[in-house]
N, C-alpha and C positions, 0 to 999 in steps of 0.2 A: 409179323409176317413170317412165313415159313415156306420152304420148298423141300420136296422129297424126290429123289432120283432112284428109280428102280433099275438096278444093274441087270436084272434078267430081261426086262422088256425095253430098256433104255428110254423109259418114259419119265418125263419131268412133270410133276404136279405142284400146285401151291395150296396145300390143305389148310384148313382153319385150325385154330387151337383145339377144337373139339375132335378133329380127325387125326390129330398128331399121335395119339396113343397107338393106333393100329400101325401107322407108318414106322414108329420107333420100335415096335415089336417084330417087324419084318426083318429077317436076317440079310436080305439082299437089297435093302433100301438105305441110301445115304440121306440124312436129314440135316437141314440147316434152319435154325430158328434165330431170328434177328429181332431184338427188343430195342426200341428207342422210344423216348418219352413215356416210359413205363411207370407203373406204380408198384408198390410192394406186393399187392395181391397178384398182379400179373407175373412178377418175378417168382413168387412162391408157387404159383400154378405151373409155370414152365419148369421150375426146379423139381417139382414132384413128378411131372410127366417124363422128363429126361433123366431123372435119377441123379441129379447133381449132388455132389457131396455137400453136407451141411456146412463144413468149414470153408469150402470153396465159395458157397453162397454168401457166407459172412464176409469173406475177403472181397467179394464183389460189391458188397454194401459199404465196405470201408474205403477211406480216402488214402491213396498212396502218393507219396511225393515223387516217386520215380517208377519206371516200368519194373515189373516183377514177374517171376515165374514160380509157381508152387506145384509140387507133385503130390497127388492124392491116390497113388497106386494105379487105379483103373481109369483115372482121368487127370488132365492137366488144366490148371488155371493160369492164364497169361493176361497181364495188363500191359498194353503197349501205348505209347504216347503218339497221338496224331497231331502234327503241327499244322494248324489250320491256316494261319496267316501271321504276318508280322508287319507292323508299321511303327514309325518313329514316335507317334503320339501315344498309342495304346500298348506298345511292346509286343510280345509274342503270345499267341493264344495256343496253349497246349491242352488238348482234351483227351481223356483216356478212352480206350476201347478195351473192354474186358471180354475175354474169349475162354470158353470152356471147350476142351477137346475130349471127346469120348470115342470109344472104338468105332462107332458107325454114325456119329452125329457131332455137330459143332453148334455151339450157342454163342452168339455175339450180343453184347449188352453195352449200350451207350446212352448218354442222357439225351442227345439230340441227333439229328441226321448227320452222318459223317460221309464226306465225299468218297473216301476210300472204300467204305462198306457199300455204298450205293453203286460205285463203279464195278465192284466185284459181283454184286447182285445182278446187274444188267449183263455182265459177261457170262454168268452162269445161265441166265435165261436164253442168251443168244447161242451159246455153245454148251448145251447140257451134257454132251458126251464126255466132256473133260471131268465130270464128277464121278465117272467110273473109276477114277484113281483113288477115291476115298475122301473122307472129310478133311484130311491134311492138305488136299489140293486147294480147298477153300481157304484154309489157314494161310498157306503160302501166298495165295493171291491177295488176301487182305493185307498181309505184311508187306508185300511188294508195293501195293498201292499206297500204303502209309509211308514207306521209306522213299518212294519216288517223289513224294511231295516235299521231302527235305531239300533236294537239290535246288529247285527254284528259289527257295527261301534263302539258302546260302548265297546264291548269285545276287539276290536282292540286297542282302547285307553288304556284299562286296561293293556293289554300285553305290550304296548309301555312304559307305566309308570313303570311297573315292570322291564323292561329292563333298563330304566333310573336309577332305584334304584340301580341296579348292577353297572352301570357306575359311579354313585355318590360314592359308596363304594370303587370303584377302583380309585377314585380321578381324574377322567377325567376332564380336564380343561373346555371343551366345554359343560359339562353336564348342568350347570346352564342356559346357553343360550337356550338349548333345553327345559328345564323345564319351562322357561318363555314363550316360544312360544306355548307349548302345553297347558299351562294354559289359554292363549288367545283363543285358539280353543275350549277348554272346556267351557269357559264362553259364547262364541258365540253359541255353541250347546245347552247349558242350556237355554239361552234366547229364542232360536228358539223353543225348546221343550215346554217351558212354554207358549209361544204364541200359539203353536199348540194345547195345552191342553185347553186354553181359547176358541179357536175357536170351538173345539169339545164340550165344555161345553155349549156354546151358541146353538150349533146345537142340543144337547140333550134336551135343554129347548125350542126348537122351537115349536110354536103352530101347532097342527095337521092340515094337509091339503096337503102340498107338500110332507111331509115325513110321512110315515105310522108308526103305532105303532110297527109293526113287524120289520121294518127297524131300528127304534130307539133303539131296543134291541141290535142290532149288533153295532150301533154307540156308545152305552154306553160301550160295550166290547172294542172297539177301544180306547175309552177315558181312560179306565183302563190301556190299554197297554201303552199309552202315559204317564200316571202318573207313571208307572213303569220305563219307560225310564228316566223321569225327576228325580226320586229317584236315579236311577243308575248314572245319571250325577252328582248329588250332591255328591254321594259317590266317584266318580272319581275326582271331584274337591277337596274334602277333602284330598284324597290320594296325589294329586299333591301339595297341600299346605303343607302337611307333608313332601313331598319330598324336597320342597324348604327349609324348616326348617332343614331337615337332611343335605342338601348340606351346609348350613351355619355352622352347627355344625361340619361337617367333615372339612370344610375349617378352622374353628377356631382351631380344633384339630391339623390340619397340621401345622398351624402357631405356636401353642404351642410347637410342637415337634422341630420346627426350633429354636425357642427362647431358648428352653432347651439345644439344641446342642450348640448354641452360648454361653450360660451361662457356660456350662461345659468347653468350650475352654477358655473363659475368666477366669474362676476359676483356671485353670491349669497355665495360663500364668501370673496371678497377682503376685504370690510369686516369679516366675522366674524373672519377671521385677523388683521386689523389690530387689532381690539379685544382679542382674546385675547393678541396680542403686547404690546400696551401694558400690559395688566394683569398680564402676566407679567414685567414689568421689575423689577429688583431695587432698588427705591427704598424709603426709610423711610416717606415720606408719599405714599400713593396714595388717591384718593377712594374712599370706602366700604370701605377696607381694615380699619378697626376696627369697622365696623358689622356686627352679627350677620346683617343681611339683604343685605350687599354682594354676595355671590355670586348670590343670587336676582335682585337688581336688575340685575346685569351680564348674566346669562343672558336675563332678560326683554328688556333693551335689544337684545341681539344677535338675539333672536328677532324683535323688531319690525323691526330693520334688514333681516334676511333676508326677512321677508314683504313689506316695501316693495319690495325689489329684485326679488323674484319677480313682484309685481304689475306693476311697471314693465316688466319683460322680457316678461311675458305680454301686456300691452297692445300692445307693439311688435310681437310676433310675430303676434298676431291681425290686425294691420293689414297683414301681409305679403300681397302680391297672390296667392300660391298658397294656396288654402284648406286643402289637405291638409297642407302644411307647417306652416302656422300652427296648425291644429287639433291635429295630432299633438304638436307641441312644447308647445302651450298646455296640453294635458292633463298633460304632465309637470311 
């Protein structure tokens, strides 16, 4: 799809690919070409019509791990990362949008429909007069739409980590696995936002020519937004790190409670084992051995000793500074 804005008549049209040549040759026309779900033939045809640099087209075909900016004298190639969504099951979906900036035209290339590009397209159709500022107005609007979608994703991550914090306190076994997975996603998002900020920094420092001074004012504002996103991602990462340490502390606390319980059981049975061992010795003269009530007396004594040991252990555990630990073990 394409649109052409005539600055002389303030008329906006949506020409076909066949009619783009005339629009691109007109000095007073701003042209935007958007390619999605394209094939190599379509990309080559648009590259020939718009006069895209061959190296820029090759960079468009290549896969980049991070956002990038390349300068080809009379045009700029930018790849930005559009964060489409995030969920705990599939992770984060990062899709590139490749942008060619020419003196009086802009070409956007992406594999599928992108909400940020679609929103900018609808905005340009509603308010065509804004295109009078040049192709860099479209660039800034696309960047703004892309960056604005970062903030809800950061909020979503914050809410998910807060939910994980409750699950960690509830001692859910799978909580640590979720913490590890979300930390990987946060690290990927932070690296992406850092690379995005670097691209915008290069764009803000770009020599005047393709980008006007008025447009660069908005570019700097978008740069500040990305910087805020990166700061928020650092905060989220620190929160996830603290959550992992919290999980380790809770696990250690849980292990300590189990060890204490086992210690109490062992403490109760140690004197009972000692008494049963003494009365199990093979001697001729043992107290109460000839008494018809000897067994009952011995069992009663062992019971008294066990109860006394349990009361002592319970009083010590109830005085433990953590009420949950003392309460749970005290009931046992």
